[in-house]
Backbone as XML, in Angstrom:
<?xml version="1.0"?>
<chain id="A" units="angstrom">
  <residue number="1" name="MET">
    <atom name="N" x="6.659" y="6.997" z="19.680"/>
    <atom name="CA" x="7.735" y="7.220" z="18.729"/>
    <atom name="C" x="7.155" y="7.775" z="17.426"/>
  </residue>
  <residue number="2" name="LYS">
    <atom name="N" x="7.845" y="8.699" z="16.832"/>
    <atom name="CA" x="7.401" y="9.304" z="15.580"/>
    <atom name="C" x="7.707" y="8.380" z="14.395"/>
  </residue>
  <residue number="3" name="ALA">
    <atom name="N" x="6.791" y="8.317" z="13.439"/>
    <atom name="CA" x="7.008" y="7.505" z="12.243"/>
    <atom name="C" x="8.185" y="8.074" z="11.457"/>
  </residue>
  <residue number="4" name="ARG">
    <atom name="N" x="9.232" y="7.301" z="11.353"/>
    <atom name="CA" x="10.450" y="7.767" z="10.700"/>
    <atom name="C" x="10.556" y="7.342" z="9.245"/>
  </residue>
  <residue number="5" name="TYR">
    <atom name="N" x="9.648" y="6.481" z="8.796"/>
    <atom name="CA" x="9.735" y="5.947" z="7.438"/>
    <atom name="C" x="8.391" y="6.051" z="6.741"/>
  </residue>
  <residue number="6" name="ARG">
    <atom name="N" x="8.456" y="6.217" z="5.422"/>
    <atom name="CA" x="7.255" y="6.265" z="4.584"/>
    <atom name="C" x="7.428" y="5.262" z="3.454"/>
  </residue>
  <residue number="7" name="SER">
    <atom name="N" x="6.406" y="4.465" z="3.230"/>
    <atom name="CA" x="6.424" y="3.571" z="2.073"/>
    <atom name="C" x="5.508" y="4.149" z="1.008"/>
  </residue>
  <residue number="8" name="LEU">
    <atom name="N" x="5.834" y="3.857" z="-0.242"/>
    <atom name="CA" x="5.053" y="4.368" z="-1.361"/>
    <atom name="C" x="5.004" y="3.306" z="-2.449"/>
  </residue>
  <residue number="9" name="ILE">
    <atom name="N" x="3.796" y="3.017" z="-2.915"/>
    <atom name="CA" x="3.605" y="2.135" z="-4.062"/>
    <atom name="C" x="2.560" y="2.783" z="-4.961"/>
  </residue>
  <residue number="10" name="GLU">
    <atom name="N" x="2.798" y="2.744" z="-6.270"/>
    <atom name="CA" x="1.894" y="3.407" z="-7.215"/>
    <atom name="C" x="1.304" y="2.412" z="-8.202"/>
  </residue>
  <residue number="11" name="PHE">
    <atom name="N" x="0.053" y="2.664" z="-8.561"/>
    <atom name="CA" x="-0.684" y="1.814" z="-9.487"/>
    <atom name="C" x="-1.316" y="2.679" z="-10.573"/>
  </residue>
  <residue number="12" name="ASP">
    <atom name="N" x="-1.118" y="2.301" z="-11.827"/>
    <atom name="CA" x="-1.860" y="2.898" z="-12.930"/>
    <atom name="C" x="-2.978" y="1.912" z="-13.259"/>
  </residue>
  <residue number="13" name="VAL">
    <atom name="N" x="-4.216" y="2.372" z="-13.115"/>
    <atom name="CA" x="-5.383" y="1.517" z="-13.298"/>
    <atom name="C" x="-5.939" y="1.710" z="-14.708"/>
  </residue>
  <residue number="14" name="LYS">
    <atom name="N" x="-6.399" y="0.625" z="-15.290"/>
    <atom name="CA" x="-6.985" y="0.693" z="-16.630"/>
    <atom name="C" x="-8.184" y="1.634" z="-16.612"/>
  </residue>
  <residue number="15" name="ALA">
    <atom name="N" x="-8.284" y="2.444" z="-17.660"/>
    <atom name="CA" x="-9.349" y="3.441" z="-17.762"/>
    <atom name="C" x="-10.719" y="2.781" z="-17.613"/>
  </residue>
  <residue number="16" name="GLY">
    <atom name="N" x="-11.549" y="3.391" z="-16.787"/>
    <atom name="CA" x="-12.899" y="2.912" z="-16.567"/>
    <atom name="C" x="-13.017" y="1.847" z="-15.480"/>
  </residue>
  <residue number="17" name="LEU">
    <atom name="N" x="-11.892" y="1.380" z="-14.954"/>
    <atom name="CA" x="-11.923" y="0.326" z="-13.943"/>
    <atom name="C" x="-11.499" y="0.823" z="-12.563"/>
  </residue>
  <residue number="18" name="GLU">
    <atom name="N" x="-11.541" y="2.132" z="-12.389"/>
    <atom name="CA" x="-11.099" y="2.721" z="-11.126"/>
    <atom name="C" x="-11.936" y="2.237" z="-9.934"/>
  </residue>
  <residue number="19" name="GLN">
    <atom name="N" x="-13.244" y="2.141" z="-10.092"/>
    <atom name="CA" x="-14.077" y="1.688" z="-8.979"/>
    <atom name="C" x="-13.804" y="0.225" z="-8.645"/>
  </residue>
  <residue number="20" name="SER">
    <atom name="N" x="-13.573" y="-0.583" z="-9.668"/>
    <atom name="CA" x="-13.219" y="-1.989" z="-9.429"/>
    <atom name="C" x="-11.904" y="-2.081" z="-8.665"/>
  </residue>
  <residue number="21" name="PHE">
    <atom name="N" x="-10.954" y="-1.224" z="-9.018"/>
    <atom name="CA" x="-9.689" y="-1.185" z="-8.281"/>
    <atom name="C" x="-9.937" y="-0.814" z="-6.826"/>
  </residue>
  <residue number="22" name="LEU">
    <atom name="N" x="-10.693" y="0.252" z="-6.612"/>
    <atom name="CA" x="-10.971" y="0.701" z="-5.241"/>
    <atom name="C" x="-11.643" y="-0.395" z="-4.421"/>
  </residue>
  <residue number="23" name="ASP">
    <atom name="N" x="-12.629" y="-1.041" z="-4.995"/>
    <atom name="CA" x="-13.349" y="-2.106" z="-4.282"/>
    <atom name="C" x="-12.393" y="-3.243" z="-3.912"/>
  </residue>
  <residue number="24" name="ALA">
    <atom name="N" x="-11.566" y="-3.662" z="-4.867"/>
    <atom name="CA" x="-10.640" y="-4.766" z="-4.616"/>
    <atom name="C" x="-9.539" y="-4.352" z="-3.650"/>
  </residue>
  <residue number="25" name="PHE">
    <atom name="N" x="-9.032" y="-3.134" z="-3.779"/>
    <atom name="CA" x="-7.977" y="-2.653" z="-2.894"/>
    <atom name="C" x="-8.469" y="-2.628" z="-1.453"/>
  </residue>
  <residue number="26" name="LEU">
    <atom name="N" x="-9.688" y="-2.158" z="-1.264"/>
    <atom name="CA" x="-10.258" y="-2.137" z="0.088"/>
    <atom name="C" x="-10.522" y="-3.558" z="0.596"/>
  </residue>
  <residue number="27" name="ALA">
    <atom name="N" x="-10.928" y="-4.466" z="-0.295"/>
    <atom name="CA" x="-11.165" y="-5.853" z="0.098"/>
    <atom name="C" x="-9.863" y="-6.553" z="0.502"/>
  </residue>
  <residue number="28" name="VAL">
    <atom name="N" x="-8.761" y="-6.165" z="-0.106"/>
    <atom name="CA" x="-7.455" y="-6.728" z="0.229"/>
    <atom name="C" x="-6.974" y="-6.189" z="1.581"/>
  </residue>
  <residue number="29" name="GLU">
    <atom name="N" x="-7.564" y="-5.099" z="2.026"/>
    <atom name="CA" x="-7.280" y="-4.481" z="3.324"/>
    <atom name="C" x="-5.832" y="-4.016" z="3.467"/>
  </residue>
  <residue number="30" name="MET">
    <atom name="N" x="-5.286" y="-3.485" z="2.384"/>
    <atom name="CA" x="-3.897" y="-3.003" z="2.431"/>
    <atom name="C" x="-3.727" y="-1.774" z="3.323"/>
  </residue>
  <residue number="31" name="LEU">
    <atom name="N" x="-4.818" y="-1.114" z="3.658"/>
    <atom name="CA" x="-4.730" y="0.046" z="4.546"/>
    <atom name="C" x="-4.971" y="-0.336" z="6.005"/>
  </residue>
  <residue number="32" name="THR">
    <atom name="N" x="-5.570" y="-1.503" z="6.237"/>
    <atom name="CA" x="-5.907" y="-1.887" z="7.610"/>
    <atom name="C" x="-5.133" y="-3.103" z="8.118"/>
  </residue>
  <residue number="33" name="ARG">
    <atom name="N" x="-4.824" y="-4.077" z="7.256"/>
    <atom name="CA" x="-4.093" y="-5.255" z="7.724"/>
    <atom name="C" x="-2.721" y="-4.931" z="8.306"/>
  </residue>
  <residue number="34" name="PRO">
    <atom name="N" x="-2.017" y="-3.886" z="7.851"/>
    <atom name="CA" x="-0.715" y="-3.589" z="8.468"/>
    <atom name="C" x="-0.803" y="-3.267" z="9.957"/>
  </residue>
  <residue number="35" name="LYS">
    <atom name="N" x="-2.006" y="-2.961" z="10.456"/>
    <atom name="CA" x="-2.138" y="-2.673" z="11.886"/>
    <atom name="C" x="-1.694" y="-3.844" z="12.754"/>
  </residue>
  <residue number="36" name="LYS">
    <atom name="N" x="-1.621" y="-5.028" z="12.164"/>
    <atom name="CA" x="-1.157" y="-6.207" z="12.891"/>
    <atom name="C" x="0.362" y="-6.180" z="13.092"/>
  </residue>
  <residue number="37" name="VAL">
    <atom name="N" x="1.049" y="-5.327" z="12.356"/>
    <atom name="CA" x="2.515" y="-5.246" z="12.421"/>
    <atom name="C" x="2.914" y="-4.223" z="13.480"/>
  </residue>
  <residue number="38" name="THR">
    <atom name="N" x="3.719" y="-4.675" z="14.429"/>
    <atom name="CA" x="4.249" y="-3.758" z="15.439"/>
    <atom name="C" x="5.047" y="-2.677" z="14.732"/>
  </residue>
  <residue number="39" name="GLU">
    <atom name="N" x="4.910" y="-1.462" z="15.164"/>
    <atom name="CA" x="5.622" y="-0.285" z="14.640"/>
    <atom name="C" x="5.045" y="0.248" z="13.324"/>
  </residue>
  <residue number="40" name="PHE">
    <atom name="N" x="3.867" y="-0.246" z="12.945"/>
    <atom name="CA" x="3.112" y="0.391" z="11.858"/>
    <atom name="C" x="2.328" y="1.539" z="12.473"/>
  </residue>
  <residue number="41" name="VAL">
    <atom name="N" x="2.233" y="2.666" z="11.749"/>
    <atom name="CA" x="1.519" y="3.829" z="12.274"/>
    <atom name="C" x="0.185" y="4.008" z="11.558"/>
  </residue>
  <residue number="42" name="ASP">
    <atom name="N" x="0.202" y="4.233" z="10.251"/>
    <atom name="CA" x="-1.035" y="4.369" z="9.493"/>
    <atom name="C" x="-0.747" y="4.293" z="8.003"/>
  </residue>
  <residue number="43" name="ALA">
    <atom name="N" x="-1.819" y="4.283" z="7.205"/>
    <atom name="CA" x="-1.693" y="4.202" z="5.748"/>
    <atom name="C" x="-2.802" y="5.009" z="5.101"/>
  </residue>
  <residue number="44" name="GLU">
    <atom name="N" x="-2.545" y="5.415" z="3.857"/>
    <atom name="CA" x="-3.520" y="6.190" z="3.086"/>
    <atom name="C" x="-3.463" y="5.748" z="1.631"/>
  </residue>
  <residue number="45" name="LEU">
    <atom name="N" x="-4.552" y="5.959" z="0.932"/>
    <atom name="CA" x="-4.589" y="5.752" z="-0.509"/>
    <atom name="C" x="-4.875" y="7.103" z="-1.149"/>
  </residue>
  <residue number="46" name="LEU">
    <atom name="N" x="-4.025" y="7.485" z="-2.078"/>
    <atom name="CA" x="-4.151" y="8.763" z="-2.780"/>
    <atom name="C" x="-4.541" y="8.489" z="-4.229"/>
  </residue>
  <residue number="47" name="ARG">
    <atom name="N" x="-5.165" y="9.484" z="-4.850"/>
    <atom name="CA" x="-5.622" y="9.290" z="-6.223"/>
    <atom name="C" x="-5.403" y="10.542" z="-7.056"/>
  </residue>
  <residue number="48" name="ASP">
    <atom name="N" x="-4.969" y="10.317" z="-8.298"/>
    <atom name="CA" x="-4.902" y="11.356" z="-9.314"/>
    <atom name="C" x="-5.432" y="10.733" z="-10.601"/>
  </residue>
  <residue number="49" name="GLY">
    <atom name="N" x="-6.724" y="10.894" z="-10.836"/>
    <atom name="CA" x="-7.342" y="10.262" z="-12.000"/>
    <atom name="C" x="-7.331" y="8.757" z="-11.852"/>
  </residue>
  <residue number="50" name="SER">
    <atom name="N" x="-6.661" y="8.077" z="-12.778"/>
    <atom name="CA" x="-6.587" y="6.620" z="-12.706"/>
    <atom name="C" x="-5.251" y="6.136" z="-12.138"/>
  </residue>
  <residue number="51" name="THR">
    <atom name="N" x="-4.481" y="7.042" z="-11.557"/>
    <atom name="CA" x="-3.249" y="6.667" z="-10.856"/>
    <atom name="C" x="-3.513" y="6.749" z="-9.358"/>
  </residue>
  <residue number="52" name="PHE">
    <atom name="N" x="-3.153" y="5.687" z="-8.655"/>
    <atom name="CA" x="-3.342" y="5.608" z="-7.212"/>
    <atom name="C" x="-1.987" y="5.387" z="-6.550"/>
  </residue>
  <residue number="53" name="ALA">
    <atom name="N" x="-1.829" y="5.918" z="-5.353"/>
    <atom name="CA" x="-0.600" y="5.725" z="-4.588"/>
    <atom name="C" x="-0.974" y="5.333" z="-3.170"/>
  </residue>
  <residue number="54" name="GLY">
    <atom name="N" x="-0.404" y="4.248" z="-2.712"/>
    <atom name="CA" x="-0.584" y="3.825" z="-1.330"/>
    <atom name="C" x="0.628" y="4.266" z="-0.528"/>
  </residue>
  <residue number="55" name="THR">
    <atom name="N" x="0.377" y="4.922" z="0.596"/>
    <atom name="CA" x="1.466" y="5.344" z="1.468"/>
    <atom name="C" x="1.279" y="4.723" z="2.846"/>
  </residue>
  <residue number="56" name="GLY">
    <atom name="N" x="2.375" y="4.402" z="3.463"/>
    <atom name="CA" x="2.347" y="3.874" z="4.820"/>
    <atom name="C" x="3.357" y="4.605" z="5.670"/>
  </residue>
  <residue number="57" name="HIS">
    <atom name="N" x="3.073" y="4.717" z="6.953"/>
    <atom name="CA" x="3.984" y="5.346" z="7.903"/>
    <atom name="C" x="4.449" y="4.265" z="8.863"/>
  </residue>
  <residue number="58" name="TRP">
    <atom name="N" x="5.745" y="4.187" z="9.062"/>
    <atom name="CA" x="6.359" y="3.118" z="9.848"/>
    <atom name="C" x="7.363" y="3.714" z="10.819"/>
  </residue>
  <residue number="59" name="GLU">
    <atom name="N" x="7.469" y="3.118" z="11.992"/>
    <atom name="CA" x="8.460" y="3.572" z="12.960"/>
    <atom name="C" x="9.847" y="3.058" z="12.620"/>
  </residue>
  <residue number="60" name="THR">
    <atom name="N" x="9.930" y="1.862" z="12.008"/>
    <atom name="CA" x="11.231" y="1.291" z="11.668"/>
    <atom name="C" x="11.206" y="0.688" z="10.269"/>
  </residue>
  <residue number="61" name="ALA">
    <atom name="N" x="12.376" y="0.586" z="9.674"/>
    <atom name="CA" x="12.498" y="-0.065" z="8.375"/>
    <atom name="C" x="12.190" y="-1.555" z="8.492"/>
  </residue>
  <residue number="62" name="GLU">
    <atom name="N" x="12.509" y="-2.145" z="9.641"/>
    <atom name="CA" x="12.250" y="-3.564" z="9.860"/>
    <atom name="C" x="10.757" y="-3.880" z="9.858"/>
  </residue>
  <residue number="63" name="ALA">
    <atom name="N" x="9.960" y="-2.969" z="10.394"/>
    <atom name="CA" x="8.508" y="-3.168" z="10.393"/>
    <atom name="C" x="7.986" y="-3.218" z="8.960"/>
  </residue>
  <residue number="64" name="TYR">
    <atom name="N" x="8.457" y="-2.307" z="8.118"/>
    <atom name="CA" x="8.043" y="-2.316" z="6.715"/>
    <atom name="C" x="8.512" y="-3.590" z="6.028"/>
  </residue>
  <residue number="65" name="ALA">
    <atom name="N" x="9.743" y="-4.006" z="6.280"/>
    <atom name="CA" x="10.271" y="-5.227" z="5.665"/>
    <atom name="C" x="9.407" y="-6.427" z="6.047"/>
  </residue>
  <residue number="66" name="HIS">
    <atom name="N" x="8.991" y="-6.480" z="7.307"/>
    <atom name="CA" x="8.123" y="-7.582" z="7.737"/>
    <atom name="C" x="6.798" y="-7.531" z="6.971"/>
  </residue>
  <residue number="67" name="TRP">
    <atom name="N" x="6.190" y="-6.352" z="6.906"/>
    <atom name="CA" x="4.929" y="-6.211" z="6.177"/>
    <atom name="C" x="5.105" y="-6.622" z="4.726"/>
  </residue>
  <residue number="68" name="HIS">
    <atom name="N" x="6.160" y="-6.174" z="4.110"/>
    <atom name="CA" x="6.420" y="-6.478" z="2.705"/>
    <atom name="C" x="6.504" y="-7.991" z="2.489"/>
  </residue>
  <residue number="69" name="SER">
    <atom name="N" x="7.025" y="-8.710" z="3.469"/>
    <atom name="CA" x="7.185" y="-10.163" z="3.341"/>
    <atom name="C" x="5.871" y="-10.934" z="3.487"/>
  </residue>
  <residue number="70" name="VAL">
    <atom name="N" x="4.858" y="-10.343" z="4.124"/>
    <atom name="CA" x="3.594" y="-11.056" z="4.357"/>
    <atom name="C" x="2.390" y="-10.428" z="3.664"/>
  </residue>
  <residue number="71" name="ALA">
    <atom name="N" x="2.533" y="-9.262" z="3.084"/>
    <atom name="CA" x="1.385" y="-8.504" z="2.563"/>
    <atom name="C" x="0.523" y="-9.309" z="1.603"/>
  </residue>
  <residue number="72" name="GLN">
    <atom name="N" x="1.118" y="-9.928" z="0.609"/>
    <atom name="CA" x="0.313" y="-10.664" z="-0.360"/>
    <atom name="C" x="-0.044" y="-12.062" z="0.117"/>
  </residue>
  <residue number="73" name="LYS">
    <atom name="N" x="0.792" y="-12.658" z="0.960"/>
    <atom name="CA" x="0.528" y="-14.013" z="1.442"/>
    <atom name="C" x="-0.758" y="-14.075" z="2.253"/>
  </residue>
  <residue number="74" name="GLU">
    <atom name="N" x="-1.056" y="-13.026" z="2.994"/>
    <atom name="CA" x="-2.216" y="-13.019" z="3.879"/>
    <atom name="C" x="-3.438" y="-12.335" z="3.260"/>
  </residue>
  <residue number="75" name="ALA">
    <atom name="N" x="-3.317" y="-11.858" z="2.045"/>
    <atom name="CA" x="-4.412" y="-11.127" z="1.397"/>
    <atom name="C" x="-5.433" y="-12.087" z="0.798"/>
  </residue>
  <residue number="76" name="PRO">
    <atom name="N" x="-6.703" y="-11.676" z="0.771"/>
    <atom name="CA" x="-7.733" y="-12.503" z="0.133"/>
    <atom name="C" x="-7.422" y="-12.718" z="-1.354"/>
  </residue>
  <residue number="77" name="SER">
    <atom name="N" x="-7.331" y="-13.966" z="-1.766"/>
    <atom name="CA" x="-6.895" y="-14.278" z="-3.131"/>
    <atom name="C" x="-7.850" y="-13.761" z="-4.200"/>
  </residue>
  <residue number="78" name="GLY">
    <atom name="N" x="-9.141" y="-13.768" z="-3.923"/>
    <atom name="CA" x="-10.096" y="-13.273" z="-4.920"/>
    <atom name="C" x="-9.891" y="-11.800" z="-5.229"/>
  </residue>
  <residue number="79" name="ALA">
    <atom name="N" x="-9.666" y="-11.005" z="-4.189"/>
    <atom name="CA" x="-9.439" y="-9.571" z="-4.392"/>
    <atom name="C" x="-8.110" y="-9.336" z="-5.094"/>
  </residue>
  <residue number="80" name="LEU">
    <atom name="N" x="-7.090" y="-10.129" z="-4.763"/>
    <atom name="CA" x="-5.809" y="-9.995" z="-5.458"/>
    <atom name="C" x="-5.961" y="-10.300" z="-6.942"/>
  </residue>
  <residue number="81" name="LYS">
    <atom name="N" x="-6.787" y="-11.279" z="-7.253"/>
    <atom name="CA" x="-7.021" y="-11.632" z="-8.659"/>
    <atom name="C" x="-7.677" y="-10.474" z="-9.398"/>
  </residue>
  <residue number="82" name="VAL">
    <atom name="N" x="-8.664" y="-9.844" z="-8.777"/>
    <atom name="CA" x="-9.309" y="-8.674" z="-9.396"/>
    <atom name="C" x="-8.280" y="-7.570" z="-9.617"/>
  </residue>
  <residue number="83" name="LEU">
    <atom name="N" x="-7.463" y="-7.306" z="-8.617"/>
    <atom name="CA" x="-6.442" y="-6.262" z="-8.768"/>
    <atom name="C" x="-5.538" y="-6.554" z="-9.958"/>
  </residue>
  <residue number="84" name="SER">
    <atom name="N" x="-5.172" y="-7.807" z="-10.128"/>
    <atom name="CA" x="-4.272" y="-8.152" z="-11.234"/>
    <atom name="C" x="-4.894" y="-7.904" z="-12.601"/>
  </residue>
  <residue number="85" name="THR">
    <atom name="N" x="-6.223" y="-7.863" z="-12.667"/>
    <atom name="CA" x="-6.877" y="-7.636" z="-13.955"/>
    <atom name="C" x="-7.167" y="-6.167" z="-14.238"/>
  </residue>
  <residue number="86" name="VAL">
    <atom name="N" x="-7.177" y="-5.328" z="-13.208"/>
    <atom name="CA" x="-7.539" y="-3.919" z="-13.423"/>
    <atom name="C" x="-6.335" y="-2.978" z="-13.401"/>
  </residue>
  <residue number="87" name="ILE">
    <atom name="N" x="-5.199" y="-3.472" z="-12.942"/>
    <atom name="CA" x="-4.000" y="-2.631" z="-12.875"/>
    <atom name="C" x="-3.229" y="-2.734" z="-14.178"/>
  </residue>
  <residue number="88" name="GLU">
    <atom name="N" x="-2.946" y="-1.575" z="-14.758"/>
    <atom name="CA" x="-2.147" y="-1.498" z="-15.994"/>
    <atom name="C" x="-0.666" y="-1.690" z="-15.668"/>
  </residue>
  <residue number="89" name="THR">
    <atom name="N" x="-0.151" y="-0.894" z="-14.735"/>
    <atom name="CA" x="1.248" y="-0.996" z="-14.302"/>
    <atom name="C" x="1.338" y="-0.693" z="-12.805"/>
  </residue>
  <residue number="90" name="THR">
    <atom name="N" x="2.346" y="-1.261" z="-12.194"/>
    <atom name="CA" x="2.636" y="-1.003" z="-10.791"/>
    <atom name="C" x="4.093" y="-0.590" z="-10.674"/>
  </residue>
  <residue number="91" name="ARG">
    <atom name="N" x="4.336" y="0.490" z="-9.964"/>
    <atom name="CA" x="5.702" y="0.850" z="-9.638"/>
    <atom name="C" x="5.983" y="0.241" z="-8.275"/>
  </residue>
  <residue number="92" name="PRO">
    <atom name="N" x="7.006" y="-0.605" z="-8.197"/>
    <atom name="CA" x="7.254" y="-1.352" z="-6.957"/>
    <atom name="C" x="7.319" y="-0.453" z="-5.725"/>
  </residue>
  <residue number="93" name="GLY">
    <atom name="N" x="6.882" y="-1.010" z="-4.620"/>
    <atom name="CA" x="6.912" y="-0.276" z="-3.364"/>
    <atom name="C" x="8.329" y="0.063" z="-2.946"/>
  </residue>
  <residue number="94" name="ARG">
    <atom name="N" x="8.470" y="1.247" z="-2.370"/>
    <atom name="CA" x="9.776" y="1.697" z="-1.879"/>
    <atom name="C" x="9.592" y="2.274" z="-0.497"/>
  </residue>
  <residue number="95" name="LEU">
    <atom name="N" x="10.667" y="2.231" z="0.257"/>
    <atom name="CA" x="10.665" y="2.800" z="1.602"/>
    <atom name="C" x="11.588" y="4.003" z="1.619"/>
  </residue>
  <residue number="96" name="TYR">
    <atom name="N" x="11.089" y="5.090" z="2.210"/>
    <atom name="CA" x="11.861" y="6.328" z="2.332"/>
    <atom name="C" x="12.030" y="6.671" z="3.805"/>
  </residue>
  <residue number="97" name="GLU">
    <atom name="N" x="13.205" y="7.148" z="4.147"/>
    <atom name="CA" x="13.433" y="7.616" z="5.507"/>
    <atom name="C" x="13.098" y="9.088" z="5.589"/>
  </residue>
  <residue number="98" name="LEU">
    <atom name="N" x="12.355" y="9.461" z="6.618"/>
    <atom name="CA" x="11.982" y="10.845" z="6.840"/>
    <atom name="C" x="13.223" y="11.648" z="7.221"/>
  </residue>
  <residue number="99" name="VAL">
    <atom name="N" x="13.426" y="12.764" z="6.538"/>
    <atom name="CA" x="14.566" y="13.629" z="6.822"/>
    <atom name="C" x="14.127" y="14.641" z="7.886"/>
  </residue>
  <residue number="100" name="PRO">
    <atom name="N" x="14.772" y="14.622" z="9.041"/>
    <atom name="CA" x="14.378" y="15.558" z="10.102"/>
    <atom name="C" x="14.550" y="17.014" z="9.658"/>
  </residue>
  <residue number="101" name="ASN">
    <atom name="N" x="13.637" y="17.861" z="10.088"/>
    <atom name="CA" x="13.719" y="19.272" z="9.715"/>
    <atom name="C" x="13.954" y="20.157" z="10.939"/>
  </residue>
  <residue number="102" name="ASP">
    <atom name="N" x="14.451" y="19.570" z="12.002"/>
    <atom name="CA" x="14.718" y="20.371" z="13.190"/>
    <atom name="C" x="16.183" y="20.410" z="13.541"/>
  </residue>
</chain>
């Protein structure tokens, strides 16, 4: 099945702390832990200077909703604590439905 949904969350990281963000983000495994969710396809982290965007591809909206409900509960607390100190602002995660082009 083709991934019909995209999730997007954005982070503005404090200047000079980009590597700390990257290290903690990878330690939290936000790009790999969703693989435990049925109907998850893949995820990426994008960067523009000190702004980062996490994207996920999902087959269903329900799969994303499930991930959203467990994402922080199952994350390593130490890495989450680091993230909370290096992130300036976070734009809440949103789910978008892919518009077919055929």
